[in-house]
C-alpha positions as CSV (number, residue, x, y, z in Angstrom):
1,M,92.5,84.2,104.2
2,V,89.3,86.2,103.6
3,K,91.2,89.4,104.3
4,I,94.1,88.5,102.0
5,L,91.7,87.7,99.1
6,S,89.9,91.0,99.6
7,F,93.2,92.8,99.6
8,I,94.4,91.2,96.4
9,L,91.1,92.0,94.5
10,L,90.8,95.6,95.8
11,S,94.5,96.3,95.1
12,G,94.0,95.1,91.6
13,L,91.0,97.4,91.1
14,V,93.0,100.4,92.4
15,L,95.9,99.6,90.2
16,I,93.8,99.2,87.1
17,G,92.4,102.7,87.7
18,A,95.9,104.1,88.1
19,I,97.3,102.4,85.0
20,Q,94.4,103.4,82.8
21,S,94.4,107.0,83.9
22,E,95.3,109.5,81.3
23,D,96.4,112.1,83.9
24,R,99.6,113.5,82.4
25,S,100.5,115.1,85.7
26,V,101.7,111.7,87.0
27,L,105.1,112.1,85.4
28,E,105.5,115.6,86.8
29,E,104.6,114.3,90.3
30,Y,107.0,111.5,90.0
31,Q,109.8,113.8,88.9
32,R,109.2,116.1,91.9
33,L,109.2,113.1,94.2
34,R,112.5,111.8,93.0
35,K,114.1,115.1,93.6
36,L,114.4,113.9,97.2
37,K,117.7,112.2,97.7
38,P,117.8,109.3,100.2
39,L,116.5,110.7,103.5
40,G,119.6,109.8,105.5
41,I,121.7,111.9,103.1
42,E,119.3,114.8,103.2
43,F,119.4,114.7,107.0
44,A,123.2,114.4,107.1
45,D,123.5,117.5,104.8
46,Y,121.1,119.3,107.0
47,F,123.0,118.4,110.1
48,Q,126.2,120.0,108.8
49,N,124.8,123.5,109.6
50,V,122.2,122.8,112.2
51,T,122.2,124.6,115.5
52,L,120.7,123.7,118.9
53,N,117.9,126.2,118.3
54,D,116.9,124.3,115.2
55,L,116.3,121.2,117.3
56,S,113.4,122.7,119.2
57,L,111.1,119.8,120.0
58,F,108.6,121.7,122.2
59,D,107.0,125.0,121.5
60,S,106.0,127.2,124.4
61,R,105.5,124.4,127.0
62,L,108.0,123.6,129.7
63,P,110.3,120.7,128.7
64,T,110.1,117.5,130.6
65,E,113.0,115.3,131.6
66,A,112.4,113.1,128.6
67,D,112.5,116.2,126.3
68,L,115.8,117.3,127.7
69,L,117.3,113.9,127.5
70,C,116.2,113.6,123.8
71,V,117.6,117.1,123.0
72,N,120.9,116.3,124.7
73,D,121.3,113.1,122.7
74,L,120.4,114.8,119.5
75,T,122.9,117.5,120.3
76,T,125.5,114.8,120.8
77,L,124.5,113.3,117.5
78,V,124.8,116.6,115.6
79,T,128.2,117.3,117.1
80,A,129.4,113.8,116.2
81,L,128.1,114.1,112.7
82,Q,129.9,117.4,112.2
83,G,133.0,115.7,113.6
84,G,132.6,112.7,111.2
85,Q,132.4,110.2,114.0
86,Y,131.7,106.6,112.9
87,W,128.8,105.8,115.1
88,A,126.9,108.9,114.1
89,I,127.4,108.3,110.4
90,K,126.1,104.7,111.0
91,M,122.9,106.2,112.5
92,I,122.3,108.2,109.3
93,D,123.4,105.3,107.1
94,A,120.8,103.0,108.6
95,W,118.0,105.3,107.3
96,G,115.9,104.2,104.3
97,G,114.8,106.5,101.6
98,I,112.1,106.9,98.9
99,P,111.7,103.2,97.7
100,S,112.9,102.3,94.3
101,G,110.2,100.8,92.0
102,I,107.2,102.6,93.4
103,F,105.3,102.0,90.1
104,T,105.7,98.2,90.6
105,G,104.2,98.5,94.1
106,N,107.3,98.8,96.3
107,V,106.2,100.8,99.4
108,Y,109.0,99.7,101.8
109,D,112.6,100.8,102.3
110,L,113.7,98.8,105.3
111,G,117.1,100.6,105.7
112,N,119.5,98.6,107.8
113,F,117.8,97.3,110.9
114,D,120.8,95.7,112.6
115,E,123.1,98.6,111.9
116,C,120.7,100.9,113.7
117,I,119.8,98.9,116.8
118,N,123.5,97.9,117.4
119,I,124.7,101.5,117.7
120,K,126.1,102.0,121.2
121,K,127.9,105.2,122.2
122,D,128.1,105.9,125.9
123,A,124.4,106.2,127.0
124,I,123.1,106.6,123.4
125,R,121.5,103.6,121.8
126,G,120.0,103.4,118.3
127,K,116.2,103.2,117.8
128,Y,114.8,101.8,114.6
129,C,111.3,103.1,113.5
130,F,109.2,103.2,110.5
131,L,108.3,106.6,109.0
132,D,104.9,106.4,107.2
133,V,105.1,108.6,104.1
134,S,102.3,109.9,101.9
135,P,104.2,111.6,98.9
136,A,101.0,113.0,97.5
137,K,100.2,114.9,100.7
138,I,103.8,116.1,101.0
139,L,103.7,117.6,97.5
140,G,100.2,118.9,97.9
141,V,98.8,117.2,94.8
142,Q,95.7,115.2,94.1
143,S,95.9,112.4,91.6
144,S,95.3,108.7,91.0
145,L,98.6,107.9,92.7
146,A,97.5,109.3,96.0
147,G,95.8,106.2,97.1
148,I,98.5,103.7,96.3
149,L,101.7,105.7,97.1
150,K,101.7,105.3,100.9
151,M,105.1,104.2,101.9
152,K,107.1,103.0,104.9
153,T,110.7,104.0,105.2
154,A,113.2,103.2,108.0
155,T,114.6,105.9,110.3
156,C,117.2,105.7,113.1
157,F,117.2,108.0,116.1
158,P,118.6,108.0,119.6
159,A,116.6,105.7,121.8
160,S,115.8,108.4,124.3
161,C,113.6,110.2,121.7
162,S,109.9,109.2,121.5
163,A,107.7,109.2,118.4
164,T,106.4,112.6,119.4
165,H,110.0,114.0,119.4
166,M,110.9,112.3,116.2
167,N,107.8,113.5,114.4
168,K,108.5,117.1,115.4
169,F,112.1,116.7,114.3
170,V,111.2,115.1,110.9
171,D,108.5,117.7,110.3
172,T,110.9,120.6,111.0
173,I,113.7,119.2,108.7
174,L,111.5,118.2,105.8
175,K,109.7,121.6,105.7
176,K,113.1,123.2,105.3
177,I,114.3,120.7,102.7
178,L,111.1,120.7,100.6
179,N,110.1,124.3,101.4
180,V,106.4,123.2,101.8
181,N,103.9,123.1,104.6
182,M,102.8,119.5,105.2
183,P,99.8,118.2,107.1
184,S,100.7,116.1,110.1
185,T,99.3,113.0,108.4
186,A,101.8,113.3,105.5
187,M,104.7,111.9,107.4
188,S,104.5,110.3,110.9
189,I,106.3,107.9,113.2
190,S,104.4,105.6,115.6
191,D,105.9,104.2,118.8
192,D,104.3,100.9,117.8
193,S,106.8,100.6,114.9
194,C,109.9,101.4,117.0
195,Q,112.5,98.8,118.2
196,T,115.8,98.8,120.1
197,A,118.4,96.2,120.8
198,E,116.9,95.9,124.3
199,R,114.3,93.1,124.4
200,E,111.1,93.4,126.2
201,P,111.2,91.6,129.6
202,W,109.5,88.3,129.8
203,N,106.1,88.4,131.3
204,G,104.5,85.7,133.4
205,L,102.9,83.9,130.4
206,T,106.3,83.8,128.6
207,I,108.0,82.3,131.6
208,L,105.1,79.9,132.1
209,T,105.4,78.7,128.4
210,I,109.2,78.2,128.7
211,V,108.7,76.3,132.0
212,I,106.1,74.0,130.6
213,L,108.2,73.1,127.6
214,S,111.3,72.7,129.7
215,V,109.6,70.5,132.3
216,M,108.1,68.3,129.5
217,G,111.4,68.2,127.7
218,L,113.2,67.1,130.9
219,I,110.6,64.3,131.6
220,V,110.8,63.1,128.0
221,A,114.6,63.1,128.2
222,I,114.7,61.1,131.4
223,A,112.1,58.6,130.1
224,T,114.0,58.2,126.8
225,L,117.3,57.6,128.5
226,Y,115.7,55.1,130.8
227,D,114.1,53.3,127.9
228,Y,117.3,53.3,125.9
229,F,119.8,52.2,128.5
230,L,117.9,50.3,131.2
231,V,115.1,48.4,129.4
232,K,116.1,45.3,127.6
233,S,112.7,44.5,126.0
234,Q,109.9,46.8,125.0
235,D,107.5,44.4,126.5
236,Q,109.0,45.2,130.0
237,L,108.6,48.9,129.5
238,H,106.4,50.5,132.1
239,T,103.3,52.3,130.8
240,A,104.4,55.7,132.3
241,V,107.8,55.5,130.7
242,K,106.3,54.4,127.4
243,L,104.0,57.5,127.4
244,F,106.9,59.9,127.6
245,S,109.7,58.0,125.9
246,A,110.8,59.7,122.7
247,R,112.1,56.4,121.5
248,A,108.8,54.6,121.9
249,N,106.7,57.4,120.5
250,S,109.1,57.8,117.5
251,R,108.8,54.1,116.8
252,A,105.0,54.3,116.8
253,L,105.1,57.5,114.7
254,F,107.3,56.0,112.0
255,R,105.8,52.5,112.0
256,I,104.4,51.8,108.5
257,V,101.6,49.2,108.3
258,V,100.9,47.6,104.9
259,N,97.5,45.8,104.6
260,Q,97.3,44.8,101.0
261,S,95.2,41.7,101.5
262,N,92.3,43.3,103.5
263,P,89.5,44.7,101.4
264,N,88.4,47.0,104.2
265,V,91.6,49.0,104.3
266,I,91.2,52.6,103.3
267,E,94.8,53.4,102.8
268,C,94.1,56.2,100.3
269,L,92.8,58.4,103.2
270,H,96.4,58.9,104.2
271,G,97.3,60.3,100.8
272,I,94.2,62.4,100.5
273,R,94.8,63.9,104.0
274,C,98.5,64.7,103.3
275,M,97.8,66.2,99.8
276,S,95.0,68.4,101.4
277,L,97.4,69.4,104.1
278,F,100.1,70.4,101.6
279,W,97.4,72.5,99.8
280,V,96.5,74.3,103.0
281,V,100.2,75.1,103.8
282,W,100.8,76.1,100.2
283,L,97.9,78.6,100.0
284,H,98.8,80.0,103.4
285,Q,102.3,80.5,102.0
286,Y,100.9,82.7,99.3
287,A,98.9,84.6,101.9
288,S,102.2,85.1,103.8
289,I,104.1,86.5,100.8
290,F,101.3,88.9,99.9
291,A,101.8,90.5,103.3
292,S,105.6,90.7,102.8
293,P,107.5,93.9,101.7
294,N,107.5,92.9,98.0
295,I,109.3,95.1,95.5
296,N,106.8,94.0,92.8
297,R,103.5,94.1,94.7
298,F,101.5,95.0,91.6
299,A,102.7,91.8,89.9
300,T,99.7,90.2,91.6
301,L,97.5,91.9,89.0
302,S,99.0,89.8,86.2
303,W,99.2,86.8,88.5
304,L,95.5,86.9,89.0
305,K,95.0,86.2,85.3
306,T,97.0,82.9,85.5
307,P,95.4,79.5,86.0
308,I,97.6,78.8,89.1
309,T,95.7,81.6,90.9
310,M,92.6,79.3,91.1
311,F,94.4,76.8,93.3
312,F,94.9,79.7,95.7
313,L,91.4,81.3,95.4
314,E,89.7,77.9,95.7
315,G,92.0,76.5,98.3
316,T,89.0,76.3,100.7
317,F,88.1,72.9,99.1
318,S,91.1,71.4,100.8
319,V,89.3,72.0,104.1
320,D,86.2,70.4,102.7
321,S,88.3,67.3,102.1
322,F,89.2,67.2,105.7
323,F,85.6,67.6,106.7
324,F,84.7,64.7,104.5
325,I,87.3,62.4,106.0
326,G,86.3,63.5,109.5
327,G,82.7,62.6,109.0
328,L,83.5,59.3,107.3
329,L,85.7,58.1,110.2
330,V,83.3,59.2,112.9
331,S,80.4,57.3,111.5
332,L,82.3,54.2,110.3
333,I,84.2,53.4,113.4
334,A,81.5,54.4,115.9
335,L,78.8,52.4,114.1
336,R,81.0,49.3,114.1
337,T,81.6,49.8,117.8
338,M,77.9,50.2,118.4
339,E,77.2,47.0,116.5
340,R,79.6,45.0,118.7
341,N,78.1,46.6,121.9
342,K,74.5,46.1,120.8
343,G,73.8,49.7,120.2
344,S,75.5,51.3,123.2
345,L,77.8,54.2,123.0
346,N,79.8,55.8,125.8
347,V,79.3,59.4,124.7
348,P,81.0,61.2,127.7
349,L,84.1,59.0,127.3
350,M,84.0,59.7,123.5
351,Y,84.1,63.5,124.3
352,V,86.8,63.1,126.9
353,H,89.1,61.2,124.5
354,R,88.6,63.9,121.9
355,L,89.5,66.7,124.3
356,I,92.6,64.9,125.5
357,R,93.9,64.5,122.0
358,I,93.2,68.0,120.7
359,L,93.1,70.4,123.6
360,P,96.7,70.2,125.0
361,I,98.5,71.0,121.7
362,L,95.9,73.7,121.0
363,A,96.5,75.3,124.4
364,I,100.3,75.2,124.1
365,S,100.0,76.6,120.6
366,I,98.3,79.8,121.9
367,L,101.1,80.3,124.4
368,V,103.8,79.6,121.8
369,Y,102.3,81.9,119.1
370,T,101.7,84.8,121.4
371,Q,104.6,84.6,123.8
372,L,107.6,83.0,121.9
373,T,107.3,84.5,118.4
374,G,109.2,87.6,119.5
375,V,111.7,85.5,121.6
376,L,112.6,83.3,118.6
377,G,113.3,86.0,116.1
378,N,113.7,89.7,115.4
379,G,113.6,92.1,112.5
380,P,112.1,95.3,111.1
381,L,108.7,93.7,110.9
382,F,108.8,92.0,114.3
383,K,107.5,94.8,116.5
384,G,104.6,93.7,118.7
385,G,105.3,90.0,118.8
386,S,102.9,87.7,117.0
387,N,100.2,89.0,114.7
388,S,97.8,86.9,116.8
389,K,98.8,88.4,120.1
390,A,96.2,91.2,120.3
391,S,93.5,88.9,118.9
392,C,94.3,86.1,121.4
393,E,94.1,88.5,124.3
394,K,90.4,89.0,123.4
395,S,89.3,85.5,122.2
396,W,91.8,82.9,123.6
397,Y,89.0,81.3,125.7
398,M,86.8,81.0,122.6
399,T,89.5,79.0,120.9
400,L,89.7,76.6,123.8
401,L,85.9,76.3,123.9
402,F,85.9,75.6,120.2
403,V,83.6,78.5,119.3
404,V,86.3,80.8,117.8
405,N,84.7,80.6,114.4
406,F,82.0,83.0,115.7
407,A,84.5,85.5,117.1
408,N,84.9,88.9,115.5
409,D,88.6,88.8,116.1
410,M,89.9,85.2,116.0
411,C,92.9,84.0,118.0
412,L,95.0,81.9,115.5
413,D,92.9,82.2,112.4
414,H,93.4,78.7,111.1
415,T,91.9,77.1,114.3
416,W,88.4,78.0,113.0
417,Y,88.5,74.5,111.4
418,L,89.0,72.8,114.8
419,A,86.0,74.7,116.2
420,V,83.7,73.7,113.3
421,D,85.0,70.1,113.4
422,M,84.4,69.9,117.2
423,Q,80.9,71.3,116.9
424,L,80.0,68.7,114.3
425,F,81.6,66.0,116.4
426,L,79.5,67.1,119.4
427,I,76.3,66.5,117.5
428,S,77.5,63.2,116.0
429,P,76.0,60.9,118.7
430,I,72.5,62.1,117.8
431,L,73.1,61.1,114.2
432,L,74.8,57.9,115.2
433,F,71.9,56.7,117.4
434,A,69.5,57.7,114.6
435,L,71.4,55.7,112.0
436,Y,71.7,52.7,114.2
437,K,68.0,52.7,115.2
438,W,66.3,53.8,111.9
439,G,69.0,52.9,109.4
440,K,68.2,54.1,105.9
441,K,65.3,56.3,107.0
442,A,67.8,58.3,109.2
443,A,70.2,58.4,106.3
444,A,67.5,59.9,104.0
445,A,66.8,62.5,106.7
446,I,70.5,63.5,106.8
447,A,70.4,63.8,103.0
448,V,67.5,66.2,103.3
449,L,69.4,68.1,106.0
450,I,72.3,68.5,103.5
451,V,69.9,70.0,101.0
452,L,68.4,72.3,103.5
453,L,71.8,73.6,104.7
454,S,72.8,74.1,101.1
455,G,69.6,76.1,100.6
456,C,70.4,78.2,103.7
457,L,73.8,79.0,102.3
458,F,72.3,80.0,98.9
459,A,69.6,82.1,100.5
460,T,72.1,83.9,102.7
461,M,74.3,84.9,99.8
462,M,71.3,86.0,97.7
463,V,69.7,88.1,100.5
464,N,72.9,89.8,101.3
465,H,73.9,90.4,97.7
466,Y,77.2,88.6,98.1
467,S,79.7,89.1,95.3
468,I,83.3,87.9,94.8
469,T,84.6,91.5,95.2
470,S,82.5,92.2,98.3
471,R,84.3,94.5,100.8
472,D,82.0,93.3,103.7
473,L,84.4,91.1,105.6
474,S,81.7,90.2,108.2
475,L,79.6,88.7,105.4
476,Q,82.6,86.8,103.9
477,K,83.2,85.4,107.3
478,K,79.6,84.2,107.5
479,M,80.1,82.4,104.2
480,Y,83.3,80.7,105.3
481,F,83.7,80.3,109.0
482,Y,80.3,79.5,110.3
483,T,79.5,75.8,111.1
484,H,76.5,75.3,108.8
485,T,78.4,76.4,105.7
486,H,80.8,73.5,106.1
487,A,78.3,71.0,107.6
488,A,77.4,69.6,104.1
489,P,80.9,68.1,103.3
490,W,81.1,66.6,106.8
491,L,77.6,65.1,106.6
492,I,78.4,63.7,103.1
493,G,81.4,62.0,104.6
494,F,79.2,60.8,107.5
495,L,76.8,59.2,105.1
496,F,79.7,57.6,103.1
497,G,81.0,56.1,106.3
498,Y,77.5,54.6,106.9
499,F,77.5,53.2,103.3
500,V,80.9,51.5,104.0
501,Y,79.6,50.2,107.3
502,L,76.5,48.7,105.7
503,N,78.5,46.9,103.0
504,K,81.2,45.5,105.3
505,G,83.9,44.9,102.8
506,R,81.6,43.9,99.9
507,K,83.1,44.0,96.5
508,F,81.1,45.9,93.8
509,K,81.5,44.5,90.3
510,L,81.5,47.5,87.9
511,N,82.0,47.4,84.2
512,W,84.5,49.6,82.5
513,I,81.8,52.0,81.3
514,A,80.7,52.6,84.9
515,V,84.3,53.0,86.2
516,W,85.2,55.5,83.4
517,S,82.0,57.4,83.9
518,G,82.7,57.7,87.6
519,W,86.2,59.0,87.1
520,I,85.1,61.4,84.3
521,L,82.4,62.9,86.4
522,C,84.7,63.0,89.5
523,L,87.5,64.8,87.6
524,A,84.9,67.1,85.9
525,M,83.6,68.1,89.3
526,L,87.0,68.7,90.8
527,F,88.3,70.8,87.9
528,T,85.0,72.7,87.7
529,S,85.1,73.5,91.3
530,I,88.6,74.9,90.9
531,F,88.5,76.6,87.5
532,A,84.9,77.6,86.9
533,L,85.6,81.2,87.8
534,Y,88.8,81.4,85.9
535,P,87.3,83.0,82.7
536,K,85.9,85.9,84.7
537,L,89.3,86.5,86.5
538,E,91.2,86.1,83.3
539,S,89.1,88.8,81.6
540,G,90.0,91.1,84.5
541,K,86.3,91.8,85.3
542,P,85.3,89.4,88.2
543,W,82.9,92.0,89.5
544,L,80.6,91.3,86.5
545,M,79.6,88.0,88.1
546,T,76.0,88.3,89.4
547,T,75.0,87.3,92.9
548,L,73.0,84.4,91.4
549,E,76.1,83.0,89.6
550,V,78.3,83.3,92.7
551,S,75.6,81.8,95.0
552,C,75.0,78.9,92.7
553,F,78.7,78.2,92.3
554,Y,79.6,78.1,96.0
555,T,76.4,76.2,97.0
556,L,76.8,73.5,94.4
557,T,80.6,73.0,94.7
558,R,80.3,72.8,98.5
559,V,78.3,69.6,97.8
560,G,80.0,68.5,94.6
561,W,83.6,68.5,95.9
562,P,83.0,66.0,98.8
563,L,81.0,63.8,96.4
564,A,84.0,63.7,94.0
565,V,86.3,62.9,96.9
566,G,83.9,60.1,97.9
567,W,84.2,58.6,94.5
568,V,88.0,58.6,94.8
569,V,87.8,56.8,98.1
570,F,85.2,54.3,96.8
571,A,87.2,53.6,93.6
572,C,90.4,53.0,95.6
573,M,88.7,50.7,98.1
574,Q,87.1,48.7,95.3
575,G,90.3,48.3,93.2
576,Y,89.3,50.8,90.5
577,G,91.7,53.5,91.6
578,G,94.6,52.6,89.3
579,M,97.6,55.1,89.5
580,A,95.6,57.3,91.9
581,N,95.3,54.5,94.4
582,T,99.0,53.6,94.0
583,F,99.9,57.2,94.8
584,L,97.4,57.9,97.5
585,S,97.8,54.5,99.2
586,S,101.6,54.6,99.4
587,P,102.7,53.6,103.0
588,L,105.1,56.6,102.9
589,W,102.2,58.9,103.6
590,Q,101.5,57.3,107.0
591,P,104.1,59.2,109.2
592,I,103.1,62.6,107.8
593,S,99.4,61.6,108.2
594,K,100.0,60.9,111.9
595,L,101.8,64.3,112.3
596,S,99.1,66.1,110.3
597,Y,97.4,67.7,113.3
598,S,100.7,69.2,114.6
599,I,101.7,70.3,111.1
600,Y,98.3,72.0,110.7
601,I,98.8,73.8,114.0
602,W,102.4,74.9,113.6
603,H,102.8,75.8,109.9
604,S,101.5,79.3,110.4
605,F,104.0,79.8,113.3
606,I,106.9,79.0,111.0
607,Q,105.5,81.1,108.2
608,E,105.1,84.1,110.4
609,I,108.6,84.0,111.7
610,N,110.0,83.5,108.2
611,Q,108.0,86.4,106.9
612,R,109.0,88.9,109.7
613,I,112.7,88.2,110.0
614,V,113.5,89.6,106.6
615,R,115.9,92.5,106.5
616,T,115.5,93.4,102.8
617,N,112.6,93.6,100.3
618,T,111.2,90.4,98.9
619,Y,110.1,89.4,95.4
620,F,106.8,87.8,94.5
621,S,106.8,85.0,92.0
622,N,105.3,81.5,91.9
623,Y,108.8,80.0,92.0
624,Q,109.7,82.0,95.1
625,V,106.5,80.9,96.8
626,M,107.5,77.2,96.1
627,L,110.9,77.8,97.6
628,N,109.4,79.3,100.7
629,F,106.8,76.5,100.8
630,W,109.3,73.7,100.9
631,S,111.4,75.6,103.5
632,T,108.2,76.0,105.6
633,M,107.3,72.4,105.3
634,G,110.8,71.2,106.3
635,F,111.0,73.3,109.4
636,T,107.3,72.7,110.2
637,V,107.7,68.9,110.1
638,L,110.8,69.1,112.4
639,F,109.1,71.5,114.8
640,S,105.9,69.4,114.7
641,Y,107.9,66.3,115.5
642,L,109.5,68.0,118.5
643,L,106.2,69.2,119.9
644,Y,104.7,65.8,119.1
645,L,107.3,64.2,121.4
646,L,107.0,66.9,124.1
647,I,103.2,67.5,124.2
648,E,100.9,65.6,121.8
649,A,102.1,62.0,122.3
650,P,102.7,62.1,126.1
651,I,99.5,63.9,127.1
652,G,97.4,62.4,124.3
653,G,98.5,59.0,125.5
654,L,97.0,59.6,128.9
655,D,93.6,58.4,127.5
656,I,94.8,55.0,128.4
657,L,93.9,55.9,132.0
658,F,90.3,56.1,130.9
659,R,90.2,52.7,129.3
660,P,88.3,49.9,131.0
661,K,90.3,47.0,132.1
662,K,91.3,44.3,129.7
663,K,88.7,41.7,128.8
664,A,89.3,38.1,128.4
665,P,91.2,36.9,125.3
666,A,88.0,35.2,124.0
667,E,86.2,38.5,124.1
668,I,89.0,40.4,122.4
669,K,88.8,38.0,119.5
670,L,85.3,39.3,118.8
671,M,86.9,42.3,117.1
672,T,86.9,41.7,113.3
673,D,89.9,42.4,111.1
674,S,88.0,45.1,109.3
675,D,87.4,47.0,112.6
676,K,91.1,46.8,113.3
677,V,91.9,48.2,109.9
678,C,89.6,51.1,110.5
679,E,91.5,52.1,113.6
680,S,94.7,52.5,111.5
681,H,93.0,55.3,109.5
682,G,91.7,57.4,112.3
683,H,94.1,60.4,112.0
684,D,92.0,63.4,110.9
685,V,93.7,66.7,110.1
686,D,93.7,67.1,113.8
687,Q,95.1,63.6,114.1
688,S,92.4,62.8,116.6
689,N,89.5,61.0,115.0
690,Q,91.2,57.6,115.2
691,R,92.4,58.0,118.7
692,E,89.4,59.6,120.3
693,I,87.0,57.1,118.7
694,E,89.4,54.4,119.6
695,G,88.4,55.3,123.1
696,I,84.9,54.2,122.2
697,E,86.2,50.9,121.1
698,S,88.3,50.4,124.2
699,N,85.6,48.4,126.0
700,V,86.3,45.7,123.4
701,E,90.1,45.9,123.0
702,Q,92.8,47.5,125.1
703,P,96.1,47.5,123.3
704,A,98.9,45.6,125.0
705,D,101.2,48.7,124.7
706,K,100.8,52.3,123.7
707,S,102.4,51.9,120.3
708,Q,99.3,50.1,119.1
709,L,97.3,53.3,119.6
710,E,99.1,54.8,116.7
């Protein structure tokens, strides 16, 4: 996300410089460039009169076996072209050319990927590669266009030829076509961009991933069939079968609970969680399309001046909403548990339940992202498997240890949130014991800690002269990924949970002035957080913002946003939510809320596949992003549901093994209705807060069946 934002801003600055340039040679350079016909046609024309001597791919050195094989296949290709054979013409037809619309930012000509790789003639196979082209270097000119006109165009050669062979071949031909001496960096092909119809053989990790999913699928299928055909009553269903049965887990997932009569219900949390989740997926959808081969890449410059841009640039507040909810649930449920248990808290068991709920799906996601992305799709942009593969080879263990937010090269970028949330969860027992023992004094100390952390963020930005257009990605990461920068929203939610715990369902009588004032201040803070920087962006001069202005904005909104969300929750609980409460508290949010962790984990997987399977150029527009967003959400929900049944629900349900034995019915009745209600809200963005803290409460109540865990 940080890299995408920097790319947009810097691209805009470069484009402004190009557009405002008065250099009259731009038209002349463009006319010279367009003299090139499509490269495939140029090469076909050249092939009509080429001889074997013209195909020299090695200078004075002795040719290797690979050299001779490549020359032999090229000779066959030349002969076939001169004879008009269909397969040879297809190899040339698959080439790209100089992209149309270079002044709107189109730098890709993808040619015809499938036509190239599906060529088969005796031992000759087609190989699809990208040719990196720098027109300014080819023509030997220096101008404002040199920095932005760096293009990728498709080529198709016999698979026996390596990138070294192809570079030599392309260099020889283009020198004769253009009659200029070009530097080696002007046009080049890299082996990393090449693909053939032959898939890479599965490695051990790929096989392991498929075996794990297959075994889990088989177990779930057997348990489901047993549940459906052999069990007459769900009360008679064995616990082991219930853990793996897709029927039982689906029933729990789609069960909707309506608690209109209980004042302690916080139903609006489901709606806030889902809306924040949609926001995350939506802004990642924009990030995905920015990295696509758009024919109108420079349209982002005018897009940056529209109000909708702010929902993308300030999308980080969606994560702060999750932190607020997480802190609220940890303190509220744990403090009520401690009250029932006279101040005791089983911390090791609390951690174990958390790991059981989060770690399995996180571990399998690393395998699926890195090993199955290339298996499930192909296309011009699919070379190398997942974008995360190289990063995960370096930092996969940091992801599983929940410290990936401090890594220089993160495995699965969006999992930084899980790392920060886990780190805050690990320190929560200290705060819980302090609140339980010292009450409001400890709460005041936490409030002071929030102020100190905000001051630390402000000081860091000031000392490092942070600006909205800063190119220092390491500094931007410190401002966004480090734990202390997001601790304030979590701690505010933690204090709000303590406030709800103290009041135990108490009804606050507020007059209409107080209610309207609360909503006006709340909405003012929300809209200020999103749109405060819009005037600077709309003017096209965001770099004019001083470090002091930027530092104040990010520091204050990091506190103001969770306070505003806190008012929304409070108003909905107290009956002052109106239409907002009706919308956010709708029972229809509950199934998506329960799947929120899986959706958060898998949406980037679906987006990456959709982005990289394209065969033609894409078009950037807000409408196109919304089309892609709903497509992503649909497939992500289905994929998340599948992995929920195979991994999350069965393995996560194993926490029942760590529960103490049932207590007597008289003891079970000690649990209040308000405590039971809190359990129904314990699905954080990682869908684990309810169920891992539910483990804390298990020494009071053990559900009769697994479905009650949902």
